N, C-alpha and C positions, 0 to 999 in steps of 0.2 A: 307698345304697338312699335313697329319698325316704319320707316317712311320710303317709299318710292320715288326717286325723282326721275321724271320724265321732261325731255327737252332737247336742244340744240347744243351748239357750244357754249354758249353762255352758262350752261349746267354742266359743260364739261372741264373748262378751263380750271385748274388745280388749285389757284389762289382764288378763285371768285365765289360765287352763290353757294356753291355746292359745299367747299371748305367752311364756310360760315355756318350752313345749315348742320352738317356733320360734327361741328363742334357743339352742338347743342343736342341733336337727336341722332339716333342710329339711322344710317342712310344708306339704301342699296341704289345705285346710281346707273340708271339705263339710258342715260342721254347718248346722244349721237351728234358730231357735229353737221352741219347742213340739213338737218333732217326737219321737217314740218310737222303738223297736227298728225298725218296719217302715221309716220313713225310713232308718237304718243299713242295712237291707236293700237298699233301694231304690238307696242310694250303692253300696253293694258290687258289684251288679249293673251299675249304669250306669257307674262311674268305674274300678273297680279292674282293670287288667291283671294278670295272673297274671306274678308273678317282678318287677314293677316296684316294689310298695308293699310297705310294713310296715303295719301298721293299727293304728291307736289308737282304741277305741271307749268310748262311754258312753251309757247311754240310761236307766238304771233310775229317775231322778227324773220324767222325762215318761212314761214308762211308768204310774208311779202316777199322775201329774195326768192323763194321758188316763183312766184309770179313775174317779178322784175327781171331776174337773171335767167332762169330756166325756161321762161315763157310759159308756165303751166296756167291753163284759164282761170279765170278769177272763180268762174262757175264751179270748177272743180276744187278749188281751195276752199270755197265756201261750204260745198259738200263734205269734203273730208273734215271741215271743223264741226259741222253738225255732227257727222259721225262719232268723231273723238268724244265728243259730249255726251251722246247716246252710249257708248260703250262705258266711260266712266260712270255714268249712272248705274248702268247693269252690272259693274263691278263689286257692288255692295262693300264701298268702303269710302270712308271720309275724304274729301276732297280740296283742295286749294288752288287756286290760279293765279300766276303770276305774268301780267302784260308788262314787257320790257320795252324801253322807249326805241321806236323805229326812226330815226334821223336820215333825211335825205342829203346827197352832196348836190354837187352843179349837176353831173350827168344824171342823176335819178331824181330830181326835183321837176317834175312835168305834172301837170294837172291830173292826168291819169295815174300814176303812181300816188299822188297826193289822195285821190278818191279811194285808190286801193287800199291805203294804209287805215283811212276811215272804217271803210266797211269791214277790213279784217279786224279791227281792234272792235267794232262795235257789235260784229257776230259773237265774237269770243263772249264780251260782257252780257250780252242778251241771251247767249247759250248758258252761262254761268247763273244768269238769276233764275233763267226757267227751270233750272234743274235744282236751284237752291245751293251752288256752290259759292261760297265766300272767293273774293277775289282782291287783288290789290293792283292797282291800274298805275303802276310806275311811269309808265308813257305819259298819261294825262297830268300826272304831278310834274314830271319833269319839263314839261312845256308850258303849263300854268305858272309855275315859279321860275321860268327863265334860267334853268340850270345849266345851260351850253358851258357857260363860263367857268362853272365848278366840276362838272364830270364831263370828261372827254369820252367820247363814243367813238370808236375805230372798227370799220367794218362791221357794225352793228353790235359791238360789245362795248358796253358802259365799263368805265374805269373799276377793274377788279376788285379793289378795295371797298367800294361802294358796295358792288355785287355782294362781297363778301360779308358787309355789315349788315344789308339786307336779309342775308340767308340768316344770320344770326338773329335778327328782330323775328323771322319768322319762325325760326326754331324755338324762340323764347315763349313765343305766344300759339304755339302749335295747337293747343288744346283749344284755345277760344276761337281760332281761325277755321278750323276744320268743320267741313259741315256734316251733320249727323246723318249715318247711312242708314236706310231702313232697306230690309231685304226685299229684292224683287226678283221676280221670275219669268223673265224674258225668254223667247225662243232665241235659236240660233240667228241672231241678225248678222255678225260678222264671224267668220271662221278663219282659222291660220293652218294651214297644213304644209307638212313636207312628205307625206305619205305617196304621192304622185312623182317623187324623185327617187329615182331607182339605184340600186348598188350602193355599197357601202359609205361611198363619198369620201372625202380628205378632210383630217382635220387639219384647220389654219388657225394660228395661235400667234400673238402679239402680247405685248407687256399688260394689255388691256382687257383682250375679248379673246373668245376661242369659240369658233363655228365650225361645225360640220358643213361641207359644200358639195354640190352635186353639180356635174357639167348639164347645161339646158337640154342638151341632144338625149341625154339619159330619161327625159319625163315619159312617164306612162301616158302618151296622150290619148289613148282610148278609154282608159279609166277615168283619167281626169275629165274628159267631155261626158262621159256617160253619168258621172257621178255630181257634177258641177255646172250643169246645164240651167238649173234655175237659180244661179249664182253670177254676178258681175267678177270678172277679176280686176282688182283695182289697184294691185301693188306687189311689189316682190323685194324680199332681202338677197342683196349681192355682194361679193366682197371677190372682185376679181384680180387676176395676177396682173393684166393688161387691160388698156382702154377699150371696151368691147360692144358689140352692137347686138342687140336681141330683134328678131323679127317674129311676130305675130300677126299671120293674115288669115283670111278667109275670102270666100267670094264677094261680100259685099265691105270689105274694110283690110288695110294693110298698116301696121304700125311698125316702125324700126325706133326702138329706145336706145340713147347712147347711156352707157353707164361708165363710170370712172373706176377706179382702182380702190377706192377707200370702202371699208365695212358701212353700209348703207341703204337706209329701206328707199326704195326708188316708186314713186307714184306714178300710175299711168293717167295721161292727160283726159281721157275720156274711159268710162267704163267699158270693158272688154267683154262682150259674149261670145262664148264658146260654142260651137257647133261641129257636125261630123266633118267639115270640110276644114276646119280650123288646123293651121301648121305652126309649131312653135320651134324655131331654130335659130343659131348662132347666124349672123348676117356679116359677110366680108366683102361685099361690094355697094350695095345700096346707102345713100347718105341717110343719117338719121331724121326720123319725123318729130321727135320728141327730144329735149336734151334733159339733161340732170346737170345739177350743181357742179362745176367743176370735172366735169366730162369734155373731153376733148371733142372737136367738131370736124369730121373728116372733110367737109366742104371747104377749110380753110387750107389752102394750097401752101401755106408757109410752115405748117406743122406736117413731120413726117413720123410716122410711128407705125408698128405693126398691131394689128387688131388681134384681141385673144379671144377665149371662150369665155362665155358667161357661166359664173360659178353662183350658184341659188343656194339659199338656206331654207326659205319659206315663201309659200305663196298666200295672199290676203285676198279672201273673197266676200262680197257682201251679197245678201239677198236681193233678188230682183223685186220681190213684193212689197219691199220696205218703202213706205213715203217719209217725207220730211215732215217732222212734227212741226205744229202750229205753235211758234215761240210766243210764251207769255211773259212778260216782266213786270209782275205785280209786285216785287218786294226787292229793297236794295241791300246787296250782299257785299257792298264797296266795303273793303278794310282797309282805306288810306290812313287812316287815323294813324297807324302803324309808323307811318312814313316821317310823322312828325319829330319821332326820334332822332331822323335823320339831320335835321338843324344841327344837334349838340356834334354831331360827326363834323358837317360843314364846317362849325365854328372852329373846331380843333383843326381841321384840314386847313383853313385860312390861315389860322395861327402858325401852324407848321411852315406852309409856303411863305408867308412873311419873314420867319426866322430864316429860312434857306436863302432867299432873295438877299437879306442882309450880311448873312455870310459871304456869299457868293461876291457881293460888291466889297467886302472888306478885304478878301482875298486879292481882288483885282488891285485896290489901292496899295497894300503890301508891296506887293510884285511889283507895281509900277515905280515905288518909291525905292525899291530895290532891298526890300525886307523879307529875303526869301525864306530865311528861317522861320521867322513868325507866321508867314503865310502856310508853310507845310504844315508846321504845329496845329494852326487853326483848321486847316483842311482835314488833318488826320482826329482832330478833337470833336469836330463837328457830325463824326461818327456815318457820314453819308459817303458811300462812293462817289455819287455826283460830285462831291466838293473835292474829292482825292483827284478825279478825272478833271475836273476844271482848273485844279492848280497843275497838274502835269503839263496839261494842253497850253496854258497861259505861260507856264515856266520854259516850256520848248520853244514857244514861239519868241519869247523874250532871247534866247541865246540865238 
């Protein structure tokens, strides 16, 4: 069995969680930076073939960032989390959930954000337990054990060495932590399609991704509206050449969504109902009513740039008549016992940091007393670029 990894940048970083996991099991990585639960739902629908994969997924960090930075309503975040777990359940595959620490800085540490973090994490756990998915709550472990001094978290990214080690732990215990999938026969709850995007499109490629992209002006709007009137449009995959704005309007609503230049799945703040009066087009004048992570805001007069055309790959819909499940939390699927092995890693890390501090202190003393050759020898023998750089800096300052 191969493992499909779904998540955000914590699963993209090359020396982090994905590297540790792939050192133990075969991994197909479908993660995208700055992407939330709805991107994982998109990947589940697009890539997961029943019975061919086990799924490891993380998204709580970017769920929060989309709420805090992009302004996605918490109600929309919650709906997307619930729908992700619904699709994971219908994927007929064993599933494992990872909750990553969400840390707040001086700017983000507000009562509203603290409450949002709690709501998001608790909903992930409640959904996992409802559907019988095992999970590791690294967020809870991080704060309960006061690991701030041991693990650096920068922009939502815990220390990559720690994340790599956790990836190895999950990989080594993959058979025991995977939930057991039972065949389900659900109706078409969520559907993903590019059939309404006309023409041959253009293939865009970089070192990691390749996507066939279509200009939004080429949408077959008549066919789209006639065939999807029983669905809400909830998101779209885009990879634009320039910062762009997408306008979707009808008699009763108007949405202008800001898109960045990254390959990213973009969630709409509200479910969009398409009707015969709906118009979908590029927007060049109106300001955005909805933002995306790292999308430029044309309302900021200090920024100057040309708006391009939206380049779409897929559209994501959900049926209108699907109600959210009544979540039941009857069992404990917490696998935090795995994280006890981190204590060995922390012991090694503390020893290594103590050793490095001692080496740095000795280099300073030797240079201060004029033993340049000995300091140089020690810096190179220590085997770390940090000590070599320290020697070079202090020696240059001495000159």
